N, C-alpha and C positions, 0 to 999 in steps of 0.2 A: 434610744430612749427619747430623744427630741421628736423623731418621727411618730413614735407611739403616743406621746403627749399632743402633738399637732393633730393627729387622727382622732383622739379623744375629744379635744375641743372642737373640731369641725365635724364630728359625727361622720368620720370617713372610714369605711372598711374596704381595703383594697381587695378583698377576696370576693366581694359581691359586685354585681353589676352596678352600672352608673345610676345615680338617684333619678327618680322620674321628674320630668320637668314640663310643666303644663305649656303647651305651644299655643301660639296665637289660634283663634277661632278659624281664621281662613285657612290655616295650614293644618287643621284637624277636622276633616270631613267625617260624617257619620260613618262608622264602621272601621274607622282607622284606629289602630292602637299599637303600642310598642311590643305587646305580647301577642303572638299568633294564637294562643288559646282564647283570647278575649275578642277576636275577630269574628263576625258572624260569617258562616258559610256561604260563598257565592255572592253575587252582586245584589243589591237591593231591589226588591219587587214591589209591585202594588199590592194593596190590602186584599183584594179578592184571590189573588194568586197565592199569597202567604197563606190564607185560610184553607185553601184547597191542598197546599202542600202539607199544612199541618194535619189535616184530616187523614191524608194518605200515609204521612209519617206515623201517626198514632195506630192506624190499622197494621202498618209494618212492624212497629214495636210490639203489639200485642202478638202478632203471629211469630215473631222471633224470640219470645219469652222462652227461657230453658224449661223443659218438661218438669224438672224437680220444683221449679218456682211457680208453675202454673195451677190457676184455680182448677179444682177436680169437678166434673159433672156430677159426682156422688156427693150427696149432702153429708152423709156420715163421715166420709174421708174429710171433708171440709171442717166439720165440727170437731173431729179429733184433732185436726191440725190446729184449730184456734185454741182448744184447751191446753194442748201442749205449748204453743207459743206464749199464752198469757198465764201458764202455770195455775191453771184451774182444774180442780182444787190443787193446793190448799188456799190459793188465792180466790177471794170471794167477788172480785170486781167485775168479772165477765158475766154479762147477761145474754142468754141464748133463748130465743123463742122461736119455736116451730109453728107454722101456720100453712093454710092453704088459700091460694088466690082464687077468688070467685070468677073464673073465666070458664069458656067452654072450649076444650075440657079444662077442668081444674089443674093447677100447677102446684105441686109441692115446693115449699120455699121455707127458709129460715132466717132469722136476723141475728146479728150480734153487736153489742156495744158495751162500753165500760160504765159501769156504775158511778154516777157523779160527774162525769165528763159530758154525757149525752142527757138531754132533756126529755125525761120520760113522758111527758105530755105531747111533745112534738113526735115522739116515735108513735104514740097510741093514735093520735089524730091524723097525722100526715101519711104514715106507712101502713100501719095495721088496719086503721078504719077503712081506709081508701081501697086497699088491696082485698081485704076480707069481705066486705059488704057491698062494695060497688060492683053490680053485674057488668059484664063485658063479653064480647064475642071471642076475645082472645086474638092471639097473633094470627096473621094472614098466612097463607101457605108460602113456605120459605123463609118467613121472617123470623129472626131469632126472638126468643122469648123476652130476654133482656131488653131488646131493642123496643118491643111492644110495651114493656113495663115502664120504660124511661120516657117514651114519647106519649103514651096514651092513658096510663094507668096511675101514674105516681105525680101527683101535683106538687113537687117540691123544686124549689127554684135553683138548687144546686145539686146536680146528681152527676157523679163521676163513674166511669166504667173502667175497670181494671182486670187484666188477666193475671197479673203477678200477685203472688201471696205476699211478697214484701211490701208492695204499694197498699195492699188491703190492710196489712198489720199497721202500717204507719197511719192510715187513716182511722183506723179504730182508736189508736193511741192518742190521736189528736181530738177525739170526740165525736167523729162521724159514726153512722151506723151502717154496717155492711149487711147487704141482702144477697142471699145466694139462691139460685133457682135450679130445681132439679134438671138434670141434663144439659146445663149451660156451664161453660167453661169460663165464664166471666162473672165478676161481682160488682154490684152496684154499691156506691159509697154516697150516702145521703147525708147532707149537712144538717146536724142536730145539736149544736152546741148548748150546753146546760151547766157549765160550771159557774161557781159563784165568782163575782167580780166586784171590786170596790166602785162606788158611784163616783162621779166627776166632782172633785173638790177644788178647793183654792190651792196653789202651789204653796209648799212649806218652805222651800229654800229661796225662792225668788218671790218674795212678797212685795207688792207694790200698791200704792194708793190709788193710782189712776191706771186705767187700761183694763185689759181683760182679766177676769178673776177665775179662769178655768186653767186647770193643770192636768197633765197627763195621768192616766191610770196604768194598771198592769195588763189591760187588755189590748192587744195589738189592733184590733179592728176599730175599737172606740178611738184609739190616738189617731189611726189613719183618718178616720171621719172627722176629727177635731181640726185637722190640718186642711182636709178638704173643705170644710165649712168655711174656712177663711179664704184659701186660694180656690176659686171656683173655676179656673182655667182649665179647659178640656185637655191641655198640653201637660198638665201635672200627671207624671207617670209613677206608678207604684209597683215595684218588683218584688216578689217574694223569693227568699233563699232560706235554705235549711243547712247552715255550714256544720252544725253538730251532728254527730254520728248517733248518739244514744238518746239524748234529750229531744232530738228533733225540733229544737227551739226555731221558730220562724222569725226571720229578719226581714223588714221592710226597707227597700231602698227607694228613697223618693228623689226626683229630680224633675225639672220643668223642660220638657223636649222644646228644642229650637232656642232655649235661653242658656242652658248649661253648656260649658264647653264639651265637645263630644269626646276628647281625648281623657278628660276627667271622668266621665260616665263609663267609659270602656275600662279605665284603670281600676275603678271601685268594683265593676263587675269581675274583673280578673281576680282581684284580691278576695272577694267573698267566695268566688268558686273555689279558690286554692286553698282555703282554710280546711284543715284536718283536725278536728277537736271533738272530744265526746260531749262537752257542754258548754254553751255560751252564758257566762254569768252576768248578763245584762248588757246594755249598751256600752258602758264605760269600759268594760274589759274587751268588748268588740272593737272599740276604737283604738285601744292599746295593741290589739293583734293586727290591725291593718294599717296603723300609721307608719310614717317613715322612720322615726327614731324612737322606739318605745322605751330606751334606756336613759332617755333625757329626762332631767328633773323640771324641764319646761313643757306644760301640755301643748300638744299639737292639733287637738280637736276640741270644739267647744260644746260642752254638756249643758242642757237645759231641760227644764220641766214645762216649759211655757209653749203651747201651740202657736200663739201669736208671734213669738220669736223665731220659731221654726219656719213659719210662713214668710217672715220678712227676709230670712236668710235664703230661702228658696228662691225668692224674687231677686235677689242680688246675683244669682247665678251659682250658688253653692248646692251642695247636696245634703241629704239628711238620713240618718239611720234609725229605725225603731225596732225594737226586739220585743217578743212576747215575754211578759212577766217583768218588765222594766218600765217604770214611770218617767224615764229620762230619754231624751233623743241626743244624738251625736251628729253635729253639723261640721262639715269640712267643705274646703280648706278654711282654715282659721289664721288669724293674725295676732299679735300682741294686743292690738288695740281693740279686738273683740273681747278681751277679757276684762276690760274696764268699763264696758257698755252695760246698761241694763234696759230691760223692756220698757221702764217707765220713761226712759229719755224720748221716746217717740211721742209721749203724751204731753211733755213739757213744751214750754215756749223754748225756742232755740238758744236765746242767751242764758237761760236757766241751765238747760242741758250741757251747754259748753261749759259753764262755771263748775258744774258738778264733775264734769269729766276730768277737768284740770285738777280738781281738789283730789279726785281718785289718783291721778297720776302722781301728785305729790305724796299722797298717803302711802303708795307703793314704794316710792323712793325712801321714805322714812323708815318704813318696815324693813327694807334691805340694808340701808347704809348707816342709819343712826347709831346703833351700838358700836359698830366697828369705827365710826368716825370718833366717838367719844373715846374709846381706848386709844385711837392714835394720838389724839389731842392731849390726853392727860399723861400718858406714859412717855411719849416720845417728843412732844412739842409743846411743852408748858408755857414756854415764852410767848406763844400766840394767844394765850388766854389773858384777859384783863387782870390787873393785880388784884381788885377786890374780889372777883369771881375765883381766882386761884387760891386765895386765902381761904374763901368759904369752902371750897373743895377739899383743901388740906385739912382744915378743921373738921369736916364731916368724915374724912377718911383716918383720922388720927387714931381711932380705936380699932379699925378694921384690921383683922390679921391676914388677909389674904391679898394678893396682888390684884390689880383691876381686872386682868383677863379672866383669872379664876373666879374672881366674885361675880362678874357678869355672866359667866357660863352657868354657874350655880343658880343665878336668879332666872336666867332664860329657861333652863332644865325644870326648875320648880314651876314656873308659870306654864310650861307645856304639860306637866303633870296636872296641874289644877284645870286646865282647859280641856284636857282628854277627860278627866274624871267628871267635869260638869257636862260633857257630851254623852257619856255613857249612863249616868244617874237619870231616872225618869224625869220627864219634862217638868213637872210642877216644881221640884226641888233642886234641879240641876243648875239653872242659873243662879239661884240663891246661894247654893252652896260654893259655886264659883266666886261669886262676888265676896261672901263672908270669909271664905278660906283665904283669898289673896289679901284681904285687909287684915285679917288677924295674923297670918303668917308674916306679912310685911312689916306691921308694927312690932311683933315680937323680935324679928331679926334686927331690925333698926334699934330697938331698945337694947338688945342683947350685943350690940357692937359688932355684928357679923357681916352687915352691909351698909352702904352709906345711903342716906335719903336721896341724893341726887341721882344715883343709879337706878332707884326705884322710878323716878320720874322718867328716866331714858327708857327703861323697859316698858313703862305704861304707855308712853308715846308710841313706842313701837307696836305695841299690841293693838292700840287704836287705830294705827295705820293699817295694820293687816286686816282688821275688821272692816275697814272701808273698802277694801277691794272686793268687788261682788262676786268673783268666781272663785270657788273654793279650790280648784286645781291649781290656780295660779298662787293662791295663798300658801299652799303646800311648797311650790317652788320658792317663794319668796323666804319662807322659813328655813329651808335647807341652804339657800344662798346666804342668808343672815349668818348662820353658824359658821360657814366656810370663811366668810369675810372676818368675823371675829377672830378666828384662828390665825389667818394671815396677818391682820392688823395687829394682834398681839405679839406676833413675832417679829414684824418688820416695820410696823408703824405705817405712815401715810405711803410709803413705797409699797408695802404689802397690800394696803387698801387699793392703791391704783392698779397693781398687778393683777388683784382679784377681779377688779371691775373690768379691766380689759379682757381678762380671760372668760368672764360671764358674756361680755359684749360679743366677742369672737364666736362664743359657742351658740348664742342666740341668733346671730346674723348668719351663721352657717345652716340653720335648721329650716326645713322646707315642710309645709303641710300640703300634701298631694301636689307638689310641684311649685306651690306658691311660697315665696320667702316670708318667713315669719314676721320679719321686720317691715314688711311691705305697707304702705308705700314709702317709709322713711328710707329703707335700705333693702334694695336699690331705689333711688329717689325717683318718684313719678309726679312731677309737678302738675300734671293735668288730672291726676287722680282725685277725686272727692276727698275732702279731709276726713279722717277717721277720728280725731280727738276733738278738734273744734267743729262741732256739728253745725252745718249749714242750714238755713231756713228750708222748710219743706218745699217752698215754690222755687227754690235755687238749686235743687239737686237734679240736674238734668241727666247726668251720666251715672251709670253704675261703675263701681270700683273697677278700674282696669287691671288690678293685680290679679283678679279672678278670671280674667280674659273671657267674659261671656260673649255668646254669639250676637246678643242684641244689647248693645252698649247703652242705647238711649233709654232712660227710665221714663222720661216725660218730655214734651215739647219744650222748647226755649221759653216761649210765651204761655204762662200758666194763668196769669192774671191780666188780661187784656185792658182791664178798667184802671189799673194802677198807673197814675200819673208818672211815677219814676221808674216804671219797670222797662224792659227791653224794647217792648212794642212803642212805648212813648219816645224813648231815645232815638229809635230809628225815625219816627215821624217829625222829630224836632220839637221846638217849643209850641206852646199853645198858640193857635191862630195863624200857624205857618202851613197848615194843611192837614189832611186827614180828617177823618169823622168817626163818630160811634156807630155809624150805620143806622 
């Protein structure tokens, strides 16, 4: 029993392998990983050799494609397979167009795409117009027709060649247009995206007064471009994965080569390649699938809809995940201090940002502990309350028929219902209904003698504290922890409250986000790490957080302001008049 409770608190599963621990960058060279499946085959090679190997590998893969999965040289067989694969008819989405390429001699061809996913104008101008009206001599002797079309006749910037029917079907389902040539056992996939997408708008959940006003959309390419627009480093690497088997949702894995710890990069690659799901319901679900302790009530990844925040985290040595159809990004590793920060902190002067972060920490503590502290004080330790305040509390509770724990749980449950109703009701009337409902129900309950006025104040302060925490995932964790502390405080008083807080602290300190302790740099203590709560001035942050173990720890040189008379350069030169010059 005790061992089970300890495993639950410390998120320890003895049947699984040990948790991933992020090693120092000098011990994690590129290509190393704790999983053999994540290691690249063979030693690292230079870029030209890698490109040649990839070309030979592509030809080898095409030649080894099973006959049942190969594209047929017969156009009729390919068209029949397409109609069967995409259930056409009765499905009306598949568009098939047969045509003849204007070459000498002419080449019979056909194209296929899905209506609504491919841009009809691109298909007409890029493919049909150029192949049907543009005269050409045709392929040279011994040259495959598909190679001549790709290299000399098709002016598209993204053209793929596949011999596998499965790959062709996946491309058509993603909005590409497949081109089949008579007598050729390979098909061309032309990038012709044409689905509708939402324009770039202001973030809805992370609204700021200062800073960028751009938010992510549901289009993966647009989201990647928003990040690249901020981080213009050529070392910014974007890798595409398709972990879903049926929806074929594309996931973009972003990291900065030479900055992010190689062991972290390999671990994320391994987890993305190992997923076996039918559909990825956005980046939030993806983060739960690949994080270390998905059963914990504390979030282990940071979710954001702001490109500027993702860019800042990437430059700290973190990684980011974007998914098609989701306007949010997942950033990892994350620490507890990441959930009390906002994108606006970077635009404020550092004393203001530090003060606001301290206010958020205080608000999170109130949202977690205040109701349980009230129950413990009123029920078990009334002697600690001043006499006048104790008489006021007793007078307010004189008509209340419920014990304090039951009364508090009823109020908290009612407030949760009102908050959920305000979220689900349409935006123009949702907040108004929440405020009016809380005021009317609160006054009616106090007037009827069901609850005491002081408890209304306690619950209102708790709600305001939870609203001050900027991360919704952390707010949910605080709400669940608050109910747990109310139960133990109602049963055992301050002893139960202390026991509950210790259990929560042990649980949080045992969590790791991709090998990084969730409480870092507080636990374990890293005195040299930059402060995460008390924000330092922008010119005094020379190092990146050591908890993330980046390969390049130096963010900026020690002397950023050489003209500052009180800066490091002036202190090394001594008082004015003792030496040194402005050059």
